[in-house]
C-alpha positions as CSV (number, residue, x, y, z in Angstrom):
1,M,74.2,27.2,165.3
2,A,74.9,23.8,166.4
3,A,77.2,23.1,163.4
4,A,79.1,26.3,163.8
5,A,79.7,25.5,167.6
6,A,80.9,22.0,166.5
7,A,83.4,23.4,163.6
8,A,84.8,25.9,166.4
9,G,85.1,23.0,168.5
10,E,87.1,21.0,166.2
11,M,89.3,23.7,165.1
12,D,89.9,24.4,168.9
13,C,91.0,20.7,169.2
14,E,93.4,20.9,166.2
15,M,95.2,24.1,167.8
16,K,95.6,22.4,170.8
17,N,97.0,19.2,169.3
18,I,99.3,21.5,167.0
19,N,100.3,23.5,170.0
20,E,101.0,20.1,171.9
21,L,103.4,19.0,169.3
22,N,105.5,22.4,170.0
23,V,106.4,22.8,166.4
24,N,109.0,25.7,165.5
25,I,107.1,27.4,162.6
26,D,110.1,30.0,161.8
27,T,112.4,26.6,160.9
28,F,109.8,25.8,158.2
29,R,109.6,29.4,157.2
30,K,113.4,29.5,156.5
31,L,113.1,26.1,154.8
32,V,110.5,27.4,152.4
33,R,112.9,30.2,151.5
34,S,115.5,27.9,151.0
35,Y,113.7,26.0,148.5
36,L,112.7,29.1,146.8
37,D,116.4,30.1,146.6
38,L,117.1,26.8,145.0
39,H,114.2,27.2,142.7
40,Q,112.6,23.5,144.1
41,Y,109.1,25.0,144.1
42,N,107.3,22.0,144.4
43,A,109.1,21.3,147.8
44,A,108.5,25.0,148.6
45,L,104.9,24.6,147.9
46,F,104.5,21.8,150.0
47,W,106.1,23.2,153.1
48,A,104.5,26.6,152.6
49,D,101.1,24.8,152.6
50,K,102.1,23.5,156.2
51,V,103.2,26.6,157.5
52,V,100.2,28.4,156.3
53,S,98.1,25.9,158.3
54,L,100.3,26.2,161.3
55,S,100.3,29.8,161.7
56,N,96.4,30.1,161.1
57,D,96.5,32.0,157.8
58,D,99.0,34.5,158.6
59,P,99.2,37.0,155.6
60,K,103.0,36.5,155.5
61,D,102.7,32.9,155.2
62,V,99.9,33.1,152.9
63,Y,101.6,35.4,150.5
64,W,104.8,33.1,150.6
65,L,102.4,30.2,149.2
66,A,100.9,32.2,146.7
67,Q,104.5,33.0,145.7
68,C,105.2,29.7,145.3
69,M,102.1,28.8,143.2
70,F,103.3,31.9,141.0
71,H,106.8,30.2,140.5
72,L,104.9,27.0,139.3
73,R,102.7,29.3,136.7
74,Q,99.3,28.4,139.0
75,Y,98.4,32.2,138.8
76,H,94.6,31.4,139.0
77,R,95.3,29.2,142.2
78,A,97.7,31.9,143.6
79,V,94.8,34.7,143.0
80,H,92.1,32.5,144.7
81,L,94.4,31.8,147.4
82,I,94.7,35.1,148.2
83,R,91.2,36.3,147.6
84,S,89.6,33.7,149.6
85,R,91.1,35.4,152.6
86,D,90.4,38.8,151.5
87,L,94.0,39.8,151.3
88,D,94.2,41.2,147.8
89,K,92.9,44.7,149.2
90,A,94.2,44.4,152.6
91,H,97.6,43.6,152.4
92,P,100.0,45.5,150.1
93,L,102.1,42.5,149.1
94,C,99.3,40.2,148.4
95,H,97.9,42.9,146.5
96,Y,100.9,43.1,144.3
97,L,101.2,39.5,144.1
98,T,97.6,39.1,142.9
99,V,97.8,41.9,140.5
100,R,101.0,40.3,138.9
101,S,99.4,37.2,139.0
102,L,96.3,38.5,137.0
103,L,98.6,40.3,134.4
104,A,100.5,36.9,133.9
105,A,97.3,35.1,133.2
106,G,96.1,37.6,130.7
107,C,93.2,39.1,132.9
108,F,93.8,42.9,132.2
109,S,90.8,44.1,132.8
110,E,90.2,42.4,136.2
111,A,93.9,43.2,137.4
112,L,93.3,47.2,136.2
113,Q,90.0,47.4,138.2
114,L,91.8,46.0,141.4
115,L,94.5,48.5,141.0
116,T,91.8,51.3,140.7
117,I,90.1,50.2,143.9
118,V,93.2,50.1,145.9
119,E,94.4,53.3,144.6
120,N,91.0,54.8,145.8
121,D,91.1,53.1,149.1
122,T,93.6,55.8,150.9
123,S,94.4,53.6,153.8
124,L,96.0,50.8,151.9
125,S,97.7,53.5,149.4
126,Q,99.4,54.9,152.7
127,T,100.2,51.7,153.9
128,A,102.1,50.7,150.3
129,R,103.9,54.3,150.9
130,N,105.0,53.1,154.3
131,F,107.1,50.3,152.8
132,T,108.7,53.1,150.5
133,I,111.6,55.1,151.3
134,D,113.0,58.3,150.3
135,S,116.8,58.0,151.5
136,P,118.8,54.5,152.2
137,S,119.3,55.7,156.0
138,E,115.8,55.1,156.8
139,G,114.7,51.5,157.2
140,P,111.2,50.2,156.2
141,V,108.2,49.7,158.4
142,D,108.2,46.0,158.0
143,P,111.6,44.3,157.3
144,D,110.0,41.4,155.2
145,C,108.5,44.0,152.7
146,P,110.6,45.7,150.0
147,R,111.8,49.3,150.2
148,N,110.3,50.1,146.4
149,L,106.7,48.4,146.9
150,E,105.0,51.4,145.4
151,S,107.3,51.9,142.3
152,S,106.8,48.3,141.7
153,I,102.9,48.7,141.9
154,L,103.1,51.6,139.4
155,F,105.0,49.5,137.3
156,L,102.5,46.8,137.3
157,K,100.0,49.2,136.6
158,G,101.9,50.6,133.6
159,Q,102.5,46.9,132.0
160,V,98.3,46.3,132.6
161,L,97.7,49.7,130.6
162,E,100.1,48.8,127.9
163,A,98.9,45.7,127.5
164,M,95.4,47.2,127.1
165,D,96.9,49.4,124.2
166,N,96.6,52.5,126.7
167,R,100.2,53.5,126.2
168,E,99.9,57.2,127.2
169,L,98.7,56.3,130.7
170,A,101.1,53.5,130.6
171,A,104.0,56.1,130.1
172,E,102.5,58.3,132.8
173,S,102.7,55.4,135.3
174,Y,106.2,54.3,134.3
175,R,107.3,57.9,135.0
176,Q,105.8,57.7,138.4
177,A,107.6,54.5,139.1
178,L,110.8,56.1,138.4
179,G,109.8,59.0,140.4
180,C,109.0,57.1,143.4
181,D,112.3,54.8,143.1
182,V,115.3,55.9,140.8
183,Y,116.6,52.3,140.5
184,C,113.3,51.1,139.0
185,Y,115.3,50.3,135.8
186,E,112.4,48.1,134.4
187,A,110.2,51.3,134.2
188,F,112.9,53.2,132.4
189,D,114.0,50.3,130.0
190,A,110.0,50.0,129.0
191,L,109.9,53.8,128.2
192,V,112.9,53.4,125.9
193,Q,112.7,50.2,124.6
194,H,109.0,50.4,123.9
195,H,109.5,53.9,122.0
196,M,106.9,55.5,124.2
197,L,108.8,58.9,124.4
198,S,110.2,61.1,121.7
199,S,113.6,62.3,122.2
200,W,113.0,65.7,123.7
201,E,110.7,63.7,126.3
202,E,113.5,61.4,126.9
203,M,115.7,64.3,127.9
204,V,113.1,65.9,130.1
205,L,112.4,62.5,132.1
206,L,116.1,62.1,132.3
207,D,116.2,65.6,134.1
208,S,113.0,64.9,136.2
209,I,114.4,62.1,138.0
210,P,114.9,62.6,141.6
211,Y,118.7,61.4,141.6
212,S,119.8,63.8,144.5
213,K,117.0,62.4,146.8
214,Q,117.3,58.9,146.7
215,C,121.1,58.4,145.8
216,S,123.4,58.6,149.2
217,T,125.8,60.5,147.5
218,P,126.5,62.8,144.5
219,A,128.9,60.5,142.7
220,E,126.2,57.9,143.1
221,A,123.6,60.1,141.7
222,S,125.9,61.1,138.7
223,F,126.6,57.5,138.0
224,V,122.8,56.4,137.6
225,R,122.5,59.3,135.6
226,Q,124.8,58.3,133.1
227,L,123.8,54.8,133.2
228,Y,120.5,56.0,131.9
229,E,122.0,58.4,129.4
230,I,123.5,55.6,127.3
231,K,120.3,53.4,127.2
232,L,118.6,56.5,125.2
233,N,117.7,56.2,121.9
234,K,120.8,56.1,119.0
235,Y,118.9,56.8,116.1
236,Q,118.1,60.7,116.9
237,G,121.1,61.8,115.2
238,P,124.8,60.3,114.5
239,Y,126.5,61.3,117.9
240,P,129.7,59.7,118.9
241,E,130.2,56.8,120.8
242,G,130.3,57.6,124.5
243,S,128.5,61.0,124.0
244,H,124.8,62.2,124.2
245,P,122.9,65.2,123.4
246,S,123.0,68.1,126.0
247,K,120.1,68.6,128.1
248,T,119.6,72.0,126.9
249,V,116.9,71.7,124.6
250,A,114.7,74.4,122.7
251,V,110.9,74.5,122.5
252,P,109.3,70.9,122.3
253,P,108.3,69.9,118.7
254,S,104.6,71.0,117.7
255,P,102.8,68.0,115.9
256,S,102.2,68.3,112.5
257,P,98.8,68.5,111.2
258,G,97.4,65.6,109.2
259,L,97.4,61.9,110.2
260,A,98.5,61.2,113.7
261,L,100.4,58.5,113.8
262,K,112.0,53.1,113.2
263,G,116.3,52.2,108.2
264,K,115.5,51.9,104.6
265,L,117.4,54.6,102.4
266,S,115.9,55.4,99.2
267,L,117.8,54.4,96.2
268,D,118.0,57.3,93.8
269,I,115.9,60.6,92.8
270,S,114.7,59.1,89.7
271,D,113.3,56.1,91.6
272,D,111.5,58.1,94.2
273,H,108.4,60.1,94.3
274,T,108.2,62.1,97.6
275,G,107.7,66.0,98.9
276,S,108.8,67.9,101.7
277,Q,108.0,70.7,103.8
278,K,109.7,72.6,106.4
279,P,109.0,71.7,109.9
280,T,107.4,74.4,112.0
281,S,109.9,73.8,115.2
282,T,112.5,71.3,115.8
283,P,114.6,70.7,119.0
284,L,118.0,72.2,119.5
285,Y,120.8,70.3,120.9
286,A,123.7,71.8,122.4
287,E,127.3,70.6,122.4
288,L,127.7,67.0,122.9
289,Q,129.0,65.9,126.2
290,T,131.3,62.9,127.2
291,N,129.9,60.1,129.4
292,S,132.9,59.0,131.8
293,V,130.8,56.0,132.7
294,V,131.7,54.6,129.1
295,K,135.5,55.0,129.9
296,I,135.2,53.5,133.6
297,M,133.0,50.3,132.5
298,A,134.3,50.1,128.9
299,N,134.5,46.4,129.0
300,N,130.6,46.1,130.6
301,L,128.6,44.2,127.8
302,D,125.6,46.5,128.3
303,V,128.1,49.5,127.5
304,L,129.3,47.8,124.5
305,V,125.8,46.7,123.2
306,S,125.1,50.5,123.7
307,K,128.4,51.1,121.6
308,A,127.1,48.7,119.0
309,E,123.5,50.3,118.7
310,R,125.3,53.7,117.9
311,L,127.5,52.1,115.4
312,F,124.4,50.5,113.8
313,Y,122.4,53.7,113.7
314,N,125.5,55.2,112.1
315,C,125.5,53.0,109.2
316,K,129.2,51.5,110.5
317,F,127.9,47.6,110.1
318,Q,131.2,46.3,109.9
319,S,132.4,47.8,113.2
320,C,129.3,47.1,114.7
321,L,129.4,43.3,113.8
322,K,132.8,43.2,115.0
323,L,131.7,44.9,118.5
324,T,128.3,42.1,118.8
325,E,130.2,39.3,118.0
326,E,132.7,40.3,120.9
327,V,129.7,40.5,123.1
328,L,128.2,37.3,122.0
329,K,131.2,35.2,122.9
330,K,131.1,36.2,126.3
331,D,127.2,36.2,126.5
332,P,125.8,34.0,123.6
333,Y,122.1,34.9,124.5
334,H,122.4,38.5,125.5
335,S,119.1,39.7,124.3
336,N,119.6,43.3,123.7
337,C,122.5,42.3,121.2
338,L,120.8,39.7,119.6
339,S,118.7,42.3,118.0
340,V,121.4,44.3,116.9
341,H,123.6,41.4,115.8
342,I,120.6,40.3,113.6
343,G,120.2,43.8,112.0
344,C,124.0,43.6,111.2
345,L,123.8,40.5,109.4
346,V,121.0,41.4,107.3
347,E,122.6,44.7,106.4
348,L,125.7,42.9,105.5
349,K,123.9,39.9,103.5
350,K,125.5,37.5,105.7
351,S,123.0,34.8,105.3
352,N,125.1,31.7,106.4
353,Q,125.9,33.4,109.6
354,L,122.1,34.5,110.3
355,F,120.8,31.1,109.3
356,Y,123.3,29.2,111.8
357,L,122.1,31.8,114.4
358,A,118.5,31.2,113.6
359,H,118.5,27.8,114.3
360,R,120.5,27.7,117.3
361,L,117.9,30.5,118.8
362,V,114.8,28.2,117.6
363,D,116.2,25.1,119.3
364,L,117.3,26.6,122.5
365,H,114.5,29.5,123.0
366,P,111.5,28.5,120.8
367,E,109.1,30.5,123.6
368,M,111.5,33.7,122.5
369,A,110.3,36.4,120.0
370,I,113.8,37.1,119.0
371,S,114.3,33.4,117.8
372,W,111.4,33.5,115.3
373,F,112.5,37.1,114.3
374,A,115.8,35.7,113.4
375,V,114.1,33.1,111.3
376,G,112.1,35.6,109.4
377,C,115.0,37.9,108.7
378,Y,116.8,35.1,107.2
379,Y,114.0,34.2,104.6
380,Y,113.5,38.0,104.2
381,L,117.5,38.2,103.2
382,I,117.3,35.5,100.9
383,G,114.4,36.7,99.1
384,K,111.6,34.4,100.2
385,S,109.0,36.6,101.6
386,D,106.1,34.3,102.1
387,P,108.1,32.0,104.6
388,A,109.4,35.4,106.2
389,R,106.3,36.8,106.8
390,R,105.0,33.6,108.4
391,Y,107.8,33.5,110.9
392,L,107.6,37.3,111.4
393,T,104.0,36.7,112.2
394,K,105.1,34.0,115.0
395,A,107.3,36.7,116.7
396,T,104.6,39.1,117.0
397,V,102.2,36.5,118.4
398,L,104.6,35.6,121.0
399,D,105.5,39.3,121.8
400,R,102.9,41.6,120.4
401,L,104.8,44.9,121.7
402,F,107.9,43.8,119.3
403,G,108.3,46.5,117.0
404,P,111.1,45.3,114.9
405,A,109.2,42.2,113.8
406,W,106.5,44.6,112.5
407,L,109.0,46.6,110.5
408,A,110.5,43.6,109.0
409,F,107.0,42.4,108.2
410,G,106.5,45.7,106.3
411,H,109.8,45.7,104.4
412,S,109.0,41.8,103.1
413,F,105.9,43.6,101.4
414,A,107.9,46.4,100.3
415,A,110.4,44.3,98.8
416,E,107.4,43.0,96.5
417,N,106.1,46.4,95.6
418,E,102.9,45.5,97.8
419,H,102.7,48.9,99.0
420,D,99.2,49.1,100.6
421,Q,100.3,45.9,102.6
422,A,103.7,47.4,103.3
423,M,102.1,50.6,104.6
424,S,99.7,48.8,106.9
425,A,102.3,46.8,108.9
426,Y,104.2,50.2,109.3
427,F,101.0,51.8,110.8
428,K,100.8,48.8,113.3
429,A,104.6,49.5,114.3
430,S,103.9,53.3,114.6
431,Q,101.1,52.5,117.0
432,L,103.3,50.3,118.9
433,M,106.5,52.6,118.8
434,K,104.8,56.3,119.4
435,G,108.2,57.9,119.8
436,C,110.1,56.3,117.1
437,H,110.0,58.0,113.7
438,L,111.0,54.8,111.9
439,P,107.8,53.8,110.6
440,L,106.6,57.1,109.7
441,L,109.8,57.3,107.4
442,Y,108.8,54.0,105.9
443,I,105.3,55.0,105.5
444,G,106.3,58.2,104.0
445,L,108.7,56.2,101.3
446,E,105.7,53.6,100.4
447,C,103.4,57.0,99.8
448,G,106.0,58.4,97.5
449,L,106.1,55.2,95.6
450,T,102.6,55.4,94.8
451,N,102.8,59.0,93.6
452,S,101.2,60.3,96.6
453,V,103.6,63.2,97.1
454,K,101.5,65.2,99.5
455,L,100.7,62.3,101.8
456,A,104.5,61.4,101.8
457,D,105.3,65.2,102.8
458,K,102.9,64.8,106.0
459,F,104.4,61.7,107.4
460,F,108.2,62.6,106.6
461,L,107.3,66.1,108.6
462,Q,106.1,64.2,111.6
463,A,109.2,61.8,111.5
464,Q,111.3,65.1,111.6
465,N,109.4,66.2,114.4
466,I,110.2,63.3,116.4
467,A,113.9,62.9,115.2
468,P,115.1,66.2,113.7
469,Q,118.4,65.4,113.6
470,D,118.3,62.4,111.7
471,P,120.1,62.5,108.1
472,F,117.6,59.6,106.8
473,V,114.9,62.1,107.0
474,M,116.7,65.0,106.0
475,H,117.5,63.1,102.7
476,E,114.0,62.3,101.9
477,L,113.1,66.2,102.4
478,G,115.5,66.8,100.1
479,V,114.1,64.0,97.5
480,I,110.6,65.8,97.8
481,A,112.2,69.2,97.0
482,F,114.0,67.5,93.9
483,Q,110.6,66.3,92.9
484,N,108.8,69.6,93.2
485,Q,111.8,71.1,91.1
486,E,113.1,73.1,94.2
487,Y,116.4,72.3,93.4
488,E,118.0,75.1,96.0
489,R,116.2,73.9,99.0
490,A,116.6,70.1,97.9
491,E,120.7,70.9,97.6
492,K,120.4,72.5,101.3
493,H,118.6,69.3,102.8
494,F,121.3,67.1,101.2
495,E,124.1,69.1,102.1
496,D,122.5,69.0,105.8
497,A,122.3,65.5,105.9
498,L,126.0,64.9,104.5
499,K,127.2,67.5,107.2
500,L,125.6,65.3,109.9
501,V,127.0,62.1,108.5
502,R,130.5,63.4,108.2
503,S,130.4,65.2,111.8
504,I,131.5,61.8,113.5
505,D,133.9,60.6,110.7
506,D,135.3,61.9,107.1
507,S,134.6,58.7,105.6
508,V,131.2,58.0,104.7
509,A,129.3,54.5,105.0
510,E,128.6,52.7,102.0
511,K,124.8,53.4,102.8
512,W,124.8,56.9,102.0
513,E,125.9,56.4,98.3
514,P,122.5,57.6,97.2
515,L,122.9,60.9,99.1
516,L,126.1,61.6,97.3
517,N,124.4,60.8,94.1
518,N,121.4,62.9,94.6
519,L,123.8,65.7,95.4
520,G,125.4,65.1,92.1
521,H,122.0,65.4,90.4
522,V,121.2,68.7,92.3
523,S,124.3,70.1,91.5
524,R,123.9,69.2,87.5
525,K,120.3,70.6,87.5
526,R,121.9,73.9,88.9
527,G,124.7,73.9,86.3
528,K,127.5,73.2,88.6
529,F,128.8,70.2,86.5
530,S,132.3,69.8,87.9
531,E,130.8,69.6,91.3
532,A,128.3,67.0,90.2
533,L,131.1,64.5,88.8
534,D,133.0,65.2,92.3
535,Y,129.5,64.0,94.1
536,H,129.5,61.1,91.6
537,Q,132.8,60.3,92.0
538,Q,132.6,59.9,95.8
539,A,129.5,57.8,95.3
540,L,131.4,55.4,92.9
541,V,134.2,54.9,95.8
542,L,131.4,53.6,97.9
543,Q,129.7,51.3,95.4
544,P,132.0,50.9,92.2
545,L,129.6,48.6,90.3
546,N,126.7,51.1,90.4
547,S,125.4,51.4,86.6
548,S,123.3,54.4,87.5
549,T,126.5,56.2,88.7
550,F,128.3,55.9,85.5
551,S,125.0,57.1,83.7
552,A,124.9,60.1,85.9
553,M,128.4,60.9,85.4
554,G,128.0,60.4,81.5
555,Y,125.2,62.6,81.3
556,A,127.4,65.2,83.3
557,H,130.1,65.0,80.9
558,A,127.8,65.2,78.0
559,M,126.7,68.6,79.4
560,M,130.3,70.1,79.8
561,G,131.0,68.6,76.1
562,N,133.3,66.1,77.2
563,T,131.8,63.6,74.4
564,L,134.8,61.2,74.6
565,E,134.4,61.0,78.5
566,A,130.6,60.8,78.2
567,V,130.7,57.6,75.7
568,D,133.2,55.8,77.9
569,C,130.6,56.4,80.9
570,F,127.7,55.2,79.2
571,H,129.9,52.0,77.9
572,K,130.4,51.2,81.3
573,A,127.1,51.7,82.5
574,L,125.8,49.3,80.0
575,G,128.2,47.0,80.7
576,L,126.8,46.7,84.1
577,R,123.4,47.0,83.0
578,R,122.6,46.1,79.6
579,D,118.8,46.9,79.6
580,D,119.3,50.6,80.7
581,T,117.1,52.6,78.4
582,F,118.5,56.0,79.3
583,S,122.5,55.1,78.5
584,T,121.5,53.3,75.4
585,T,119.7,56.5,74.2
586,M,122.4,58.7,75.1
587,L,125.3,56.7,74.0
588,N,123.9,56.8,70.7
589,Y,123.6,60.6,70.7
590,V,126.7,61.2,71.7
591,I,128.0,58.8,69.2
592,E,126.5,60.8,66.5
593,Q,128.1,64.0,68.3
594,L,131.2,62.4,68.2
595,V,130.7,61.3,64.2
596,D,130.0,64.9,63.4
597,D,131.9,67.2,65.5
598,P,135.4,66.0,66.3
599,L,138.1,66.1,63.8
600,P,139.4,62.7,62.4
601,F,143.0,62.8,63.8
602,E,145.0,64.9,65.7
603,G,146.4,68.0,63.8
604,A,143.7,67.8,61.0
605,P,142.4,71.2,59.6
606,E,139.0,72.5,60.6
607,K,138.3,73.4,57.2
608,M,138.5,71.3,53.8
609,P,141.4,71.9,51.7
610,V,140.4,73.6,48.3
611,F,140.1,71.8,45.3
612,K,140.3,73.1,41.7
613,S,139.1,72.4,38.2
614,K,142.0,71.1,35.9
615,K,142.0,70.2,32.1
616,S,145.1,67.8,32.8
617,T,144.4,64.4,34.4
618,T,148.1,64.3,35.4
619,P,147.3,64.0,39.1
620,R,149.5,66.5,41.5
621,I,149.5,67.2,45.4
622,I,147.8,70.0,47.2
623,S,150.2,70.8,50.0
624,Y,149.2,72.9,53.0
625,D,151.1,74.1,56.4
626,D,150.3,71.8,59.2
627,Q,151.1,74.2,61.9
628,N,148.7,76.8,60.6
629,P,146.1,75.0,58.4
630,D,143.8,78.3,57.8
631,E,142.9,80.0,54.3
632,S,146.0,82.1,54.5
633,S,148.5,79.4,54.8
634,M,147.3,77.1,52.1
635,N,149.5,76.7,49.3
636,V,147.3,75.8,46.2
637,D,148.6,75.4,42.7
638,E,147.0,77.9,40.3
639,D,145.0,76.7,37.4
640,V,146.1,76.8,34.0
641,D,143.5,79.9,33.4
642,G,145.0,81.7,36.6
643,V,141.8,81.0,38.8
644,T,141.6,79.9,42.5
645,P,138.3,78.2,43.2
646,A,137.0,79.2,46.3
647,I,137.3,77.3,50.0
648,M,134.8,75.5,51.2
649,S,133.2,76.6,54.6
650,D,132.2,73.1,56.2
651,T,133.7,69.8,55.8
652,P,131.7,67.5,53.5
653,N,130.5,63.8,54.1
654,A,130.7,60.8,52.0
655,S,127.6,61.5,50.4
656,D,128.7,65.1,49.4
657,L,132.1,63.9,47.8
658,A,130.3,61.2,46.0
659,N,128.0,63.7,44.5
660,V,130.8,65.8,43.2
661,T,132.5,63.4,42.0
662,A,129.9,61.9,40.0
663,G,128.6,65.1,38.8
664,S,131.7,66.7,37.8
665,S,134.2,64.9,35.6
666,N,136.2,67.6,35.2
667,L,136.9,68.0,39.0
668,S,139.4,65.5,40.7
669,F,141.6,65.6,43.8
670,E,144.9,66.2,43.6
671,V,146.9,63.3,45.0
672,E,150.5,62.2,44.5
673,M,150.6,59.0,42.4
674,Q,153.7,57.3,41.7
675,D,154.5,56.0,38.0
676,T,155.2,52.4,38.7
677,S,155.0,51.0,35.1
678,S,158.6,50.8,34.7
679,Q,158.9,49.0,37.8
680,T,156.3,46.6,36.8
681,L,158.1,45.8,33.6
682,D,161.5,45.2,35.2
683,N,159.8,42.6,37.6
684,T,158.3,41.0,34.5
685,S,161.3,40.8,32.7
């Protein structure tokens, strides 16, 4: 008791000394804020500590002191400062900063526990709600507290849950944050960029946000909505630039049975082993609507990146690269643009540009996952899978939620036909990208390559449930039907995919060359040889040096009886690929047909001219009418005995003629021979 009384006396003495100094605390509080604005955190920390002492641990001053510690990355120190004064559960701002510091320090369980305790405390929850206003005309209860504190706390909760791999609850927290504050872009970005929602769920979310309640005017509400629309996933279908699927949606897709779980197009039907099944239900999209924000803010970098993403998923890589280069000239380190730009460089095989970009990013931003992702993509592009996997692993360590790195990781295994390891990487990507269909599509491709057709069918159906308008999925379903010898159904899938591809532009991207070839294969199987040749010709325009296309064209010509054209196509195929067994076999076959069937020269008779038995050895000529070389028009000299030999029905080959000459000395072919003996004598003389 005596010690406590002495301490209280000392504190009273100190307070008296401070009061005697007559210090204006507000001056130092403004000084702290100014140093924070100038990012001089050590100076701000020094003066904030003095303000706390002068104000006798005022909660606001404690918050600003902890804020300085947070900016200096002293997370545990900030948590201890707030908790030592019991402000983590009593003051909303201190509670928010405590959770944010625990999240930055990696203490996810402790952060979630604190959030749960505060949620159960109705008094503190009500205090946090008082700091949030529903309309801009109302002012906050405390002018120092932000108007969107409740939505920020909900967003923090979503981040904590996502870090703990509880992505369903995290998505729900992000939805609640958007419901509290329509301007909470981070929550919307987390839902879209982390692929937490399917295309149908994204449209439902877009309609559920209360724009009219929180925006001051209808024009502002429409502006916010359209800004969010251009951020939605671009790979769900080949929609035009500045357009989006209408909000009118049919019944949501039901999950397919089987395993519960974004491109890589299969090369050709002959190299794929996949199967398909018609999905139970798919979302239906109404007519595309034009987004006016795209026109009004045509030079905004985010809008340009959105256009580039749509071009990338429509396989317009040259146009996409041109647009991303334009963006990176204005902002060389635009994070959202960098990932699209790297993907374009990989697709167009521009290894030199990718090498320069990767080195520049690593030198300037070694702490960013996108930097090491660029390095891994470069090594993948040049065919060095081991270093590619090493650097892609580093990217996933820096950002474990970076889905593209896991997809590229799986591609590196797939390039070496290591199907099990590739599927393992794709499974990890599917766990991180629940609303994205690409991991499921790649898993199905790998299953098909291992002859697991039924399993591949299940994964393709799940991918179609997520993205029913994606032509890549339709293509793979057509491949499955072809492998199952369901040619009519396969043709329908391929034609539907081609219609979607051509819905934007009549010109088809080079990426879709396998689709055109596969349509040619299906048409040939169904006896439509002319259509098959037409599709193969279109594929040849996209990739002129593809030996398999020439082989397919040669096969179609052979089926039509165009032997000369078939020989020409098989020769071209072997000129591009000498070890093509199919082309070699077919070339030998059609050459044999060419030797046996065609006439030796134009206008030659289809039947062998008659020849007769002669007793005289004087050669004479058999004449016939070239205009009508048949039996009735042949003029054959009669034999001495008046007997005309029979006409042979088939043209003999060389061996038959040799046998006839050797075995019948009294038979001879009558040809015109000129007597040159007199000429020889004259020349000799």
